[in-house]
N, C-alpha and C positions, 0 to 999 in steps of 0.2 A: 494498404498504404498507397500513397499519393505520388506519381512521378510525376517530376518535369526533365522534361525535354530541349538539348538543344540541337538545332537543326540546320539543314544546309538545303537553300534551294535554289536551283539551276532555272537563272530569266529565261525568256523568249531569245534577249539579245544574247545568251550563254553567259550573262555575268552570275556570280553567287552572292548569293543574302545568307546570312548567317542570324537564329531567332532565337531565342527560347520562349518556351510554354509550359502551361501545365497538362494542356488539350491538343496535342498534335494534330489529329484527324481535322478538328473545328477549325485551326488555324489555318490550317494548310486551304482549306476550304475556303475561310478569309479572305485568304491574299491573292485565290484564283477569282474570289468573286470581286475584288478591288473594293472590299467593306472600307477601306481607310483612304479616302484619295491622297492625302500626302505622303502616305506609304512608298519609300522606295520601289516596291514590285507593282503597284498600282500600273505604271505603263509598261511593266515588262510581262504581263501576263500573257499567256498561261506559265506557270511555274510548276514543277515539277521536283516533289522531294527527293533528295538525293542521298541524303545519310542524316541519322540522327541517333543521340546518345540519350541514355533516359540515366536521371540521378534520381535517389530519395531524398535527397537533402537540397532546397532551390538555392543557399546560396552556393553549392558546388556547379549546380548548372550555371547561375550568374558566372560566378569565375570562368568557367570553363569557354563562355561563351564570350565572355570581356575579350579572353585571351585568342581565342579562333579567328577573331571579328580583324586583329592586326595582324594573321598571316598571311602570304605572300596567296595568289593563286594557283601557285604551284603546289605549295605546302598543303592547300585546304582540300586539293585536287588528291594527293597523293593520300590525305585521310579518307575521302571518299573514296577511292581505289582499294583501300586496305593495305595499301605498300608500308609498313611499318619504316622499311628498307631504304626506302627513298625521305619517309618521311625523316627520320632520324638523320639524312645525310644532311636534308634541307636544314636542320634543325642545329646543325655545328658552328659554332662560333668562328667566322673567316678572316677578322681581324691580325693583322700580322703582329699584332702583340697577344695573340691566345696564345697559350702554352704550348699548344699543338705543334706551333708555327717557331717556335722561339729560337731553333736551330738556325733554322731557313734565315731570320731576321740577321740572327750572327754572322752567317756566312755572306750573306750581304755587303754588311757593315765595314765587313773586313777588305 
């Protein structure tokens, strides 16, 4: 069975890069060799693999990659650290109109 991997690299400048591949060892080596001069990681080498998750379905891998690319650095770091409580907390909606905060908003308006 072929697997697809969503991965996070920590760059030398401490930034995080998210990608997807079917061959994680080859892809990390390509990042470190600077195979693609236009790539984000090219000027931020060396890179270190700090997280990966495998998927049997390539579409699920692509969707997960797109999802975590939009995450804040703190949320990505919680995933890397496997701090799922913090990840859940960072995922909660903080809008005043969110149902969790409705009673607080009503108190403020009164």
